C-alpha positions as CSV (number, residue, x, y, z in Angstrom):
1,M,-123.1,70.2,33.5
2,K,-122.7,70.3,29.4
3,K,-119.9,70.2,27.8
4,I,-118.6,72.6,25.1
5,A,-115.6,72.0,23.0
6,I,-113.5,74.8,21.3
7,I,-111.3,73.9,18.1
8,Y,-109.2,76.9,17.4
9,L,-105.5,77.2,14.8
10,G,-104.0,79.0,17.2
11,N,-102.6,79.4,20.5
12,Y,-105.1,80.0,24.1
13,Y,-102.6,81.8,25.9
14,Y,-102.1,84.2,23.6
15,D,-105.8,84.8,22.4
16,A,-107.6,87.3,24.0
17,R,-111.0,86.3,22.4
18,L,-110.9,82.8,22.8
19,I,-109.4,83.8,26.8
20,N,-113.3,85.8,27.1
21,M,-115.1,82.9,25.8
22,V,-113.3,79.9,28.1
23,D,-113.7,82.7,31.0
24,S,-117.0,82.8,30.7
25,L,-118.6,79.8,29.6
26,S,-116.4,78.5,32.9
27,S,-118.7,81.0,35.2
28,Y,-121.9,79.7,33.6
29,K,-120.6,76.3,34.7
30,Y,-120.2,74.6,31.4
31,A,-117.3,72.1,30.8
32,V,-114.6,73.5,28.1
33,D,-112.3,71.4,26.3
34,I,-109.8,73.6,24.6
35,V,-108.2,72.3,21.5
36,C,-105.7,75.0,19.9
37,I,-101.8,74.5,19.1
38,T,-98.8,74.8,21.4
39,N,-95.5,75.2,21.8
40,K,-95.3,71.7,24.3
41,Q,-94.0,68.6,23.1
42,T,-96.8,66.7,24.4
43,N,-99.9,65.1,23.6
44,S,-101.7,64.7,27.0
45,S,-104.6,67.2,28.1
46,E,-103.2,70.2,30.4
47,T,-105.9,70.8,33.1
48,L,-106.2,75.3,33.1
49,N,-106.4,76.9,36.7
50,I,-109.5,77.7,35.8
51,K,-112.6,75.6,37.2
52,N,-113.8,72.4,34.4
53,V,-111.3,73.3,31.8
54,S,-109.0,71.2,29.8
55,I,-106.1,71.9,27.0
56,R,-106.1,69.0,24.4
57,P,-103.2,70.7,22.9
58,I,-101.4,70.4,19.4
59,V,-97.8,70.6,18.2
60,L,-97.8,71.3,14.7
61,L,-94.6,69.9,12.1
62,S,-95.9,70.8,9.2
63,F,-96.2,74.3,6.9
64,G,-97.6,75.5,4.0
65,F,-100.8,73.5,2.9
66,F,-99.6,70.4,4.8
67,K,-100.1,72.7,8.3
68,Y,-104.0,72.0,7.7
69,I,-104.2,68.6,7.1
70,E,-101.7,67.5,9.9
71,F,-104.1,70.2,11.9
72,F,-107.5,67.8,10.6
73,F,-106.2,64.6,11.8
74,K,-104.7,65.4,15.2
75,V,-107.9,67.6,15.7
76,R,-109.9,64.3,15.4
77,K,-107.8,62.4,17.6
78,K,-108.8,64.6,20.4
79,I,-112.6,65.0,19.9
80,K,-113.6,61.4,18.3
81,N,-116.0,59.6,20.1
82,K,-116.3,62.1,22.9
83,K,-120.0,64.0,23.3
84,Y,-120.7,67.7,23.9
85,H,-123.4,69.8,23.6
86,C,-122.5,72.5,21.5
87,V,-119.1,72.8,19.5
88,L,-117.0,75.8,18.3
89,A,-114.6,76.6,15.3
90,G,-112.9,79.2,16.6
91,D,-112.0,79.9,12.8
92,V,-112.4,79.0,9.4
93,Y,-109.5,76.5,9.7
94,S,-111.6,74.8,12.1
95,L,-114.7,73.8,10.2
96,A,-113.6,70.5,8.6
97,P,-112.5,68.8,11.1
98,V,-115.9,70.1,13.0
99,Y,-118.2,68.9,10.9
100,F,-117.0,65.9,10.3
101,F,-115.7,64.5,13.9
102,T,-118.5,65.7,15.8
103,S,-122.0,64.1,15.6
104,K,-125.8,65.7,16.8
105,A,-124.2,68.6,18.3
106,Q,-125.3,72.5,18.3
107,L,-122.3,73.9,16.0
108,I,-120.9,77.1,15.9
109,Y,-118.6,79.5,13.4
110,D,-116.6,81.9,14.9
111,C,-115.8,84.1,12.2
112,R,-113.3,86.0,13.2
113,E,-112.4,88.0,9.8
114,I,-113.6,88.0,5.9
115,Y,-111.6,85.1,5.2
116,S,-112.8,85.0,1.3
117,A,-110.9,88.7,0.9
118,L,-108.2,88.1,3.3
119,A,-105.0,90.9,2.6
120,A,-102.8,88.3,2.6
121,H,-104.1,86.4,-0.5
122,T,-103.9,89.7,-2.5
123,N,-101.2,88.3,-4.4
124,S,-102.4,84.7,-4.4
125,P,-105.5,84.6,-6.3
126,I,-105.6,80.4,-5.9
127,S,-105.3,80.4,-2.5
128,Q,-108.3,83.3,-2.1
129,W,-111.1,80.9,-4.3
130,L,-109.8,77.8,-2.6
131,L,-110.6,79.5,1.0
132,T,-113.7,81.0,-0.4
133,K,-114.7,77.2,-1.8
134,Y,-114.1,75.7,1.7
135,E,-115.9,78.0,3.9
136,Q,-119.2,78.7,1.1
137,Y,-119.3,74.7,1.5
138,F,-118.7,74.1,5.3
139,I,-121.2,77.2,6.8
140,K,-124.6,75.5,5.4
141,F,-123.6,72.5,8.2
142,F,-123.3,75.6,11.4
143,S,-126.6,76.8,13.2
144,D,-125.3,80.2,14.4
145,V,-122.4,82.3,13.3
146,I,-120.3,85.0,15.5
147,V,-119.6,87.6,14.3
148,T,-116.9,90.8,14.8
149,A,-118.2,93.8,13.5
150,P,-121.5,95.6,12.0
151,T,-120.0,95.3,8.4
152,D,-119.1,91.9,8.6
153,L,-122.5,91.4,9.5
154,S,-124.2,92.8,6.8
155,L,-121.6,91.6,3.8
156,L,-121.5,88.2,5.2
157,K,-125.4,88.1,5.7
158,I,-125.7,88.7,1.9
159,K,-123.5,86.1,0.7
160,F,-124.8,83.5,2.8
161,S,-128.3,84.4,1.9
162,K,-129.9,81.1,1.0
163,Y,-129.0,79.5,4.1
164,Q,-132.0,81.4,5.9
165,F,-131.4,78.6,9.1
166,I,-128.3,80.3,9.8
167,N,-128.8,82.3,13.3
168,W,-126.1,85.3,13.0
169,H,-124.7,87.3,15.9
170,L,-122.5,90.1,16.7
171,I,-120.1,89.7,19.7
172,Y,-117.0,92.2,19.5
173,N,-113.6,92.0,20.2
174,F,-113.9,93.5,23.4
175,P,-110.9,93.0,26.4
176,K,-111.7,92.0,29.4
177,Y,-111.7,94.7,32.0
178,Q,-108.7,94.5,34.1
179,T,-106.8,96.9,37.0
180,I,-102.5,97.0,35.7
181,N,-100.8,96.9,39.0
182,Q,-97.1,95.9,36.7
183,I,-96.1,98.4,33.7
184,I,-92.9,97.3,32.1
185,S,-90.6,99.6,32.4
186,L,-89.4,100.5,28.8
187,R,-87.8,103.7,29.5
188,T,-85.4,102.2,32.4
189,K,-85.2,98.9,30.4
190,Y,-83.6,100.3,27.3
191,D,-82.6,103.6,28.4
192,I,-85.2,105.7,26.6
193,P,-85.2,109.5,27.1
194,K,-88.8,110.8,28.8
195,N,-89.2,113.4,26.3
196,H,-89.0,110.4,23.3
197,T,-92.0,108.8,22.4
198,I,-92.5,105.7,22.5
199,L,-95.7,104.4,19.9
200,C,-97.0,100.9,20.7
201,Y,-98.0,97.9,17.8
202,Q,-99.2,94.8,19.1
203,G,-100.7,91.7,17.5
204,V,-99.8,89.3,14.7
205,I,-96.8,90.2,13.0
206,Q,-98.1,90.4,9.4
207,K,-97.3,92.8,6.0
208,D,-100.1,95.3,5.7
209,R,-101.2,95.8,9.4
210,G,-99.1,99.3,9.2
211,I,-95.7,98.6,10.5
212,G,-93.8,99.1,7.9
213,K,-95.7,102.9,8.3
214,L,-94.7,103.0,11.8
215,F,-91.1,102.7,10.9
216,F,-90.8,105.3,8.1
217,V,-92.4,107.6,11.0
218,L,-89.3,106.7,13.1
219,E,-86.6,106.7,10.1
220,Q,-88.1,111.0,10.0
221,K,-88.3,111.4,13.8
222,K,-85.1,110.6,15.8
223,D,-87.0,111.1,19.2
224,M,-89.9,108.0,18.5
225,W,-89.3,104.5,19.5
226,A,-91.7,101.5,18.0
227,C,-92.6,98.7,20.8
228,I,-93.3,95.7,18.2
229,V,-95.7,93.3,21.0
230,G,-96.5,89.8,19.3
231,D,-95.2,87.0,16.8
232,G,-95.6,85.7,13.3
233,E,-94.2,85.0,10.3
234,A,-93.1,88.7,9.1
235,M,-91.4,89.2,12.4
236,N,-88.0,88.2,10.3
237,Y,-88.9,90.7,7.4
238,Y,-89.4,93.7,9.7
239,K,-86.6,93.3,11.6
240,E,-84.0,93.7,8.1
241,M,-86.4,96.5,7.7
242,A,-85.4,98.4,11.0
243,K,-81.9,97.5,10.2
244,K,-81.7,99.1,6.6
245,L,-83.6,102.6,7.7
246,N,-81.1,101.9,10.3
247,I,-83.9,102.8,13.1
248,Y,-83.3,99.0,14.9
249,Q,-81.4,100.7,18.1
250,R,-85.1,101.9,18.8
251,V,-87.5,99.7,17.7
252,L,-87.7,97.1,20.5
253,F,-89.1,93.5,19.6
254,V,-90.2,92.5,22.5
255,G,-91.7,88.9,21.0
256,K,-94.8,87.1,22.4
257,V,-96.7,88.1,25.8
258,P,-98.9,85.7,27.2
259,Y,-102.6,88.3,26.8
260,I,-102.9,88.1,31.1
261,K,-99.7,90.0,30.7
262,L,-100.0,92.0,27.3
263,L,-101.1,95.2,29.0
264,N,-98.3,95.6,31.6
265,Y,-96.3,96.6,28.2
266,T,-98.7,99.2,26.5
267,A,-99.3,101.1,29.4
268,A,-95.8,101.5,28.9
269,C,-96.3,103.3,25.7
270,D,-97.0,106.8,25.1
271,I,-99.7,106.2,21.9
272,G,-101.4,102.4,20.2
273,W,-100.8,102.3,17.0
274,V,-103.7,101.1,14.4
275,V,-102.7,102.3,11.0
276,I,-104.1,99.4,8.6
277,Q,-103.8,99.0,4.9
278,E,-106.6,98.7,2.9
279,N,-105.5,95.7,1.3
280,G,-108.9,93.5,0.6
281,T,-112.2,93.5,2.6
282,S,-111.3,91.7,5.7
283,N,-108.8,94.9,6.5
284,Q,-111.6,97.6,5.5
285,F,-113.6,96.5,7.6
286,A,-110.5,96.1,10.3
287,L,-112.2,96.4,14.7
288,P,-109.5,94.8,16.1
289,N,-109.3,94.3,19.7
290,K,-105.9,96.3,20.3
291,L,-108.0,99.9,19.9
292,F,-110.0,98.7,22.8
293,E,-106.8,97.4,24.3
294,Y,-104.8,100.7,24.2
295,G,-107.9,102.9,25.6
296,L,-108.1,100.3,28.5
297,A,-103.6,100.9,28.8
298,N,-105.3,105.0,28.8
299,I,-103.2,105.5,25.8
300,P,-104.5,107.2,22.9
301,V,-104.3,105.7,19.3
302,I,-103.4,106.3,15.7
303,A,-105.4,104.6,13.5
304,S,-106.7,104.4,9.6
305,K,-110.1,106.2,8.3
306,L,-111.5,102.5,7.9
307,P,-115.1,102.7,8.3
308,N,-115.6,100.4,12.0
309,L,-112.8,102.5,13.4
310,I,-114.1,105.6,12.2
311,D,-117.1,105.0,13.8
312,I,-115.7,104.8,17.6
313,L,-112.5,107.4,17.1
314,T,-115.2,110.3,16.7
315,K,-117.7,109.5,18.8
316,Y,-115.3,108.7,21.4
317,S,-112.6,110.7,20.9
318,L,-109.8,107.9,20.8
319,G,-107.3,109.3,19.2
320,E,-106.4,110.5,16.0
321,L,-107.3,109.2,11.9
322,V,-105.2,109.4,9.7
323,D,-104.5,108.8,5.7
324,S,-102.8,104.9,5.8
325,K,-100.7,106.0,3.1
326,N,-99.8,109.6,4.3
327,I,-96.3,109.4,6.9
328,Q,-96.8,113.5,7.2
329,E,-100.0,113.4,8.3
330,Q,-98.6,110.8,10.8
331,I,-96.4,112.3,12.0
332,K,-99.0,115.7,12.3
333,A,-101.6,113.2,14.7
334,I,-98.7,111.6,17.0
335,E,-97.5,115.6,17.9
336,T,-101.2,116.5,18.5
337,L,-101.7,113.8,20.4
338,K,-98.2,114.4,22.3
339,N,-99.2,118.0,23.1
340,K,-102.7,117.7,24.7
341,K,-102.6,118.6,28.2
342,E,-105.7,117.4,29.2
343,L,-106.0,114.2,31.8
344,N,-106.4,111.2,29.6
345,Q,-109.5,109.2,30.4
346,Y,-109.6,106.6,27.2
347,D,-110.0,104.0,29.9
348,K,-112.6,104.8,31.5
349,I,-114.6,105.0,28.0
350,I,-113.4,101.7,27.4
351,K,-114.7,100.5,30.9
352,N,-118.1,102.2,30.6
353,N,-118.5,101.0,26.5
354,F,-116.2,98.3,25.5
355,V,-115.2,96.0,28.1
356,W,-116.7,92.0,27.2
357,V,-118.7,91.6,30.2
358,V,-121.0,94.1,28.2
359,Q,-121.7,91.0,25.7
360,E,-120.5,87.9,27.5
361,K,-124.0,87.1,28.3
362,K,-125.0,87.6,24.6
363,F,-122.2,85.2,24.1
364,I,-124.3,82.5,26.7
365,N,-126.9,82.3,25.3
366,I,-125.8,81.6,22.1
367,V,-124.2,78.3,22.8
368,H,-127.2,77.7,25.6
369,E,-129.8,77.2,22.6
């Protein structure tokens, strides 16, 4: 049985892409070690209820730059002297430990974003420069690079064109198809009137992801609510913002929800929110999994006019496209979707075109090379 390690500076239980990859590898009879961040104060391995899959948890106590140093050395303890057929770096931060602490293994880089142009680093050129140089140095040691959108593929193939030996692959952030059996009754729990609209944002709580714009919509429309599912560094910032705008009572800060339960919350909402600001190339090329998860929960989306989003929403009529800076246009789009009378079939569109199974074999072929 071939053994694979996945190193990821994040939490397996809340990451759709990682869960889908691991499930696929297990179904194809691979043994998988997942080295990732958990909140559990333990150094022991944890075996999941998935055949031949184990989590080797890491608890980080540091912050800022020191977090990455701590991650580097704790990964070393988990995988040093272990033999793997293949090791996958689940993000840019995992490149160094994967390279230094594995030998004679196929190395794969799952490049989820344009890390050299993150919106979070727009006002921090030094951080952006360091991350760019770091990625440029380590990527040459990886035989395969996976990206999540055609725009990323085109840009990165040009950027790293001197490394002709790299095999490039496109694996989208598609969700796994699942039926939704236990929808959380948000209206009952929070006493939300039936004629009020619940707008859903799910994902990492960061600036430039459109949460602020969503709050400005709520400020103007008293019959609208926001359900915020997720956590992140900007959580307290947005809680304070909601209080200042006097909308806090209509913002449901749900917090982190394990991926297997996520759609139970999504399906309780009326419209999904993908209004991403155009700061940084990474944001401009965004094609987030939440877009497909909203459809799988059979709710339409309000989305920015970004290249990858325009292509899909226009072709499949999954919702309305808006200017990320135009609040009135966003309100008008919401009203348009509220007034649609035809039966929603967004879930059928997603099931037939945008679920993980349509690309599972392609992913398995990458690790099987």
